[in-house]
N, C-alpha and C positions, 0 to 999 in steps of 0.2 A: 504495498500499500504505500501512497505519497507520503514525505515529508508531509506535518504540519505547518511546519517555519513559517510565517507567511512573508508574503514576498517583497522586501523593497518599493517605492513606488515616488513617482514624483508628487511633491504637495501639492492638492487640488484635481492632480490628472487621473481620472477613471480607469483601473488596469483592463488591459485589453486582452483576449480573450478569444485567440485562432482557432477553426475546424479546419483539419486542411484533411489532404484526403485524395487517392486515385478519382476518376469517375463513376457516379452511378454509385456509392454507399450508403447515402442518404444526409448526405452533411448540412442541405438544405430542411430539409425533414427533420432533423435533430434542430438545424437554428429555431425553425418554426414552434417546435413544442419545448426549447430551454425558455425562451419567448414568453410562449404561451398567445400568443397570437401570428396570422399569418404573411409572412410580410415577404415571403420568396416563393418563388413557383416551386413546386413538385412534383417532378415527371420523370417516368423513366425513359424517357431519351434522354441521351448523353450529351452533357456540353451545354446544358442547360444556364447552367450559371457560368457565368463569364468576368465579371466584373463582381469587386467587393460590394458586400453588402453589410450596410456597418449599424446596430442599432443599443441601445442602452437597457440591459437587464439587471434584472436585481435575485441573488436569492441569499437565503438566511440571512438578508439584511445586510448581504454584503453588493453594494451598485458595481456593473462592470459595463463595457462595452463588450458585442460578441460580433465577429466579423465572418463571413460566409464567403468564403474563395470556391473558386471554379475549379475543377477537375484536376491534378496533375497527372500529365499521359508523358508517355514518349511521343519524339517526334518523328515527322516522317511515315509516319502509317498511312495504310491504303486508304485513299482519297481525305485524308485529313486536310486541313486548311492550317500551314503551318506557320502561317503569320498569326490566325486568331489564336493556336496553339501557344507558342513564345508569347504571346501577350498575356494570357491567359494564367501562363504560368508563373510572368512576371508579377502577374498582380498577386498573386496568391504569394511570393515572397518576399513582397512588401509587406504583405500581411503579416506575416513572421517574421519580418526584422524588426515591427512594432511592438509585436505581441509580448506581454507579460506572461502568458502561459497560454500554451496548447493544446489541443484536445483533436488527436490523430485518430481519424473515421475511417473506420474499416468496415469488409462486409464479413462476419463470422460465418454465413452459410457457405461463400465462396472459398473461404480459407486463404491461405496467405499468399500476396503473389509478389513476382518479382518487380511492380510497382508499388507494392507497400515498403516493399523492404528498400526500395531508392528513396521512399519518402521519408524512412525512418533514418537512413544514415544523413539524409540529409540536415535532422532536427537534432540529432547527435551531434553533427558539427558546428551547429549552430548553440549549443550546450543550453539551452532551451526545458523549462518545467516543462513534461507531459507527461499524458497518459493516454491509453488508446481507449475510445468509444468501440467498442466494439458490437457492431449496428446489427440488425435484423433476428435478433437473440427472441424470437416473437412467445417461446413459451423455455422452463427450465431446460428440456431436455437438448437445446439449442447449446446451452451455456456452455459444455464443453467445448463446443467449437472455438468459442472465444480464446481460450487458453494457449491454444496455438500460439498466438500472439504474442504469448509473453517471450519469447524469442528475438525477438525486436527489441528487446531490451526496459522497455516499459511499463508500470501497472496497467493491468487490464482489465475494464468491466463492462461485463454482458448488456446490450441496453436494446429497445426495442423503438426508435422514435416514432416510427407509427402507433403500438399500441401502450406507449408514456410508459415503458417499463424499464425500471434499472436508472431512471433519467435522475431519480433523488436520490441516490447513493452515490452516482456519478458526483453532481453538483454539489453535494454535501461536503464532501473531499475536495472538490475542486475550492468553494469558497471557502473551506478554512486554510487555503494556502495564498488567497488572495489578500492583498491589504486594504486596512478599512480606509476610506477617502469616503468623504464626506464632499457630494457633489459640491459644484459653485452655484451658486444662484441662479436656479433657469432664467434664461432668457427667451422671451418669444421672437422665434426666428420670423424674416420673412418668407415666407414658402411662395419661392417660384419654380414650376414647371416647363420645362421645353419640351417642345410636339412640334411634329411633324413630318414628314416621309421619309422613308430609311434613305440616308447617303447624303441630304443636307449639310449635314455640320453640328449636330446636335456633340455628341459626344467631345469633338474638338473643340467646341465653341466654350463647355466647360471648362476644359483644360485650360483653356487659354483664360479664363476668367480668374480660375486659382490658383494660377501658375505652378499647375504640378499635373503629370500624368493619372489621371485618377481614372480614367475610364479607357478602355481599348478603344485603339481607331483605326478602322479597316476600310478597306475599299468594298470590300464582302458586305452586299445587300443583308442586316440582320444580324447585325456584329450584335448588339444590346438588345439583349431578349426580355429584359425586365424593368420593372421600372428601380433605379436606382439613386436612396439620399447621399449627398453629400451638404452634410456642414461646412458652411465658411462663414468667414468673419474678416472684416475690413478693421483693424487698429484695435486696440485693446484697451480694457478698464471699462467704468461706465459711458465711455464715449463711442464703446467699437459697433460696427453696425453688426447684425447674424444675420445669415441668412441657411436657407434649405432648399439648395439645388435638387432639383429632380429631373434625372435622364430619364428619356423614356423609349420604347422600342419605335423603329417608324412604325409608321402607319399606312399600311396599305387597303387598295380596296375589298371590303368584305369577300365579294364576289371571286378574289385573287386567294383570298385566306383559306387555305385547305388542312393548315398544320395546328393539333390541336394547344401546342405552346404558342402560336401566334395568336392565336385567340386567349388566351390567357393573358398575352402581355397586352391585346387591345382592351379588356378589363380595366388589367393595371392602370394604364396609361390615362383610362376614365374615370378611375380612382384618384388618381394624382391629380387630373382637372380638376375633380371635386373640392378636394381639400387645399386649393393652391390659393394665395392671393391674389396673387400675379403669373395669367399664363401667357410664354411667348413661342409666341408662332416664328418659326421659322422656314426658311424659304433656298432655294438656290437660286440667286443671282439670273446664271444660265439659263433656266427652265421655267421660273415664274412661277406663278398659282394654278394649277391643276385644277380639276373637280374633286379630285381627293383632299386638296387642301380647301376647298370650303365645306367638305361632310366634316373636317377640325372645325375651323370655323362655328358652324354650325350647332358640333359639340361645348365648345370656348364660350359660345350665345345662351342656350341652353341652359349651363350651369351659373352662366350671368357671372362671369368673371372679367377682373381689368384685362387688358391687355396691349403686347407689344408687338411689333412684326419685326422682326430682322432675316434681313437678305443677305444670307452668305455668299463666301465667296465673290466679294466684291473686286476683289483684283484681276477676277479673269475677265472682265470686262470690257478690257478695252476701251471705246472712244463715247459709251455710254453715259450719260449724265445721270444725278441721281433726278434731276428735274423730270427730263424725260421720262425716267422707272415710275418716279412716283404718279406722273399723268397718268401713266399706263397702269397701274394698278386700281386707281382711282376708276377706272375704267372696268375691270377685272372684278375688283371687289369693292363696287358703289356701297355697299353697307358696312363698309370699316374704314370709313372716312374719318370718324373722328377717333381711330389708333394711330399714336406715333409709329412712323417709321423710319430704321434705324439701318445704313448698310456699313457693314461689318465684316473682316475677315479673319478669321479663326485662324487663318495658315499663317499671317505677317502679322498680328495683332493688330491690326487696322480698326479703328473704333470703338474699341473691345470696352474703353474707359466709359465712352459716351453711353454705350446699350445698359450699364450696370447703373448710368446716372438715368437714365429714362426709364428703368426699371422701377429706380427707386421714386420717380416722381409720379409715374402711376400708382404705384403703392399708395402714396400719400392722398392720391385723388380720388381712388375708392371709399377713403375716411373723411371726406371732405365731411363737414356739419356746416349746415346752410342755416342762416336768421332767419327765422321766421318771418320778420317783417321783411329784409328785405327779396327773399322768397315771393312773397306774396307781389310785390311791387314789381318783380322781375313778369311774374304770372299776369297782371294786369297789365303791362305795357305789351302780352305777346295779344293778349286778347283785345286790344286797341287797336293794336296794328292789322290784327285781322283775327275779323269774325269766326266763329264755329260755325257751318253752313246747319239751313235746316233739314231736320230728319224728320218725316212724316206730320207734316208741318208745325213742331215746334222746335227750337233752340238751344244746343245742349249751355247749362249755364255752370259758372263754377263763384262756389261761394268763398273759400277757404284753400288753402294750400300748407302744406308741413310737413317735415321730412319723417318719416317714421323710422328710418334705420340703413346702414351703410353697407358697404361689402355685399351688394351692392348698393348704391343710392336708389332710395326706396321715396318717391314723394308721395305723400297721400291727398290728395283733392277730394274734397266735399262739393258734391254738386247735387245738380237735379235729377241724373237720371244719368246712370251709369252705363246704361246701351246704348244714347246717345252721341257715347265720344265717338267719332269717326277713327279710323285705325291711320288715315293721312291727315287729320289734326291732332293724334297722340305725338307723332312722328315731328311736325312743326313745334309742339311744344319744347319735346326734347330737344331740337336744336337749337332754340330757342337759347334754354337753360346752359346746355353747352357752350354755345358761343358765349353767354352772360358770364358763365361762372369758372371758365376752361374746361374743365374735367377731363382733358384730354386720357382716352382711354378706359376710363371710366364707364361702366353701362350703370343708366339710370331709366329706373323704371317705375313709371305711374299706377297708382292704384286708387281709381276712383269711390267713391265709396255714396252713395244716395244720401239728402238729408234737405229734409224740408226745410221750402224757404222760408223766413222769419216772416211774421204775419204783420209786424207794424209797419207804417207807413211809410219809415225812413226807406226801410230796402226794398220798395216795392217798384218794380223796373215795366215796363211795356217791352211784349216778347220780340218788338223788330227797335232796342237800343242794348244800352252794355249787357253785356254778359258775365260780367265779375260783378261777384257780388262787393259793393262799394262798401266797406265800412269805415266808421270814422277814428281817425288816429291820430295819436301826435307824431307821428314818426314816417306819417303820407308828405 
């Protein structure tokens, strides 16, 4: 059994527990089981996990960071993409380099393989505290298979990630060896999700933002298989800006998605959009927006998220100007003219700082609080300029407006009849509010609610008169 002497750790930094091993031994299933939630895609297909997944966990009052890694393989196998394999291995080795403790995950049912021995030798060379989680011991009679792995030179624990067997014994002993670290004061990061078609440069963009090769980059479409969270901070101390960047799998048309893992990837991307504060839609400058990009936009609009369009690979566009491209984008995506457009090159770093500044700007816009008095004056001016049309012989009337929420910005309108608000006039009001208050990249939603018109004579209007309820106020 492992020693129970705690491992020293840097003050304030949580210990890192890395899950490593060859492909398809159940690392992602164990990752999800230890955390108590499904964060990584689990599938019998080899090579589903490629990038590192990191999440904070806790066991026996010991907080730690848990990292799931891609399977370590031999290079140059039949039909293998050696570039992706090399990058996957490099990501796993980076996790080992920064780890406090290692869980070497093996398949007890399959027995000791040459790859298991290779990984064990690597860990012995690094000298890291390590135990073996012999997975797929779904019942007691399989435990004898697990102890064959003792020859690798590390303590062995029979476990079953699928059936939650042996996990408690494993993690109790692991937790005993981890230092007790009080987590830093939790800050709420700005959640930024990067979405787009395959090969538009999402992973390269994130690597350039954080100035680290955190994500695997390859010309092979579909290199990123899962949604991967990357904590990121600029500065330090109380003035630091904290982000949670989420790289997502490239989204193809659903009619072309015939792979179970890819369907899981689409579901994870949708979930990442749902929890985001700001969504970055990334386009390939040379290809421009496609029908699939419009489908992705529909997802963003449906979830009512702040949005930034980042046009990547601008360094390849030759003599094209940003003004010309912006005008063309206005024709291709006219319903996104309220979304800021940034031209970047993840390859050479062009405009990367500006893209982050734009994301910050939109994040502030989606949280804008509008003064009730100023909001009502803006609505009144809009109605004075353009009267609502008559609907079935009666005119739509607005009595009062108030902001009811942020992220997205929601405006409650107290009106005579919500059903009489024409879609075109609703768009006009939203456009007016956006012009009046800025609100670039922030969705605005009007919520009309029926309210009887006040009966006193001061508020009575003829049907063909002003449609906004003019309330006497000192701030008029």
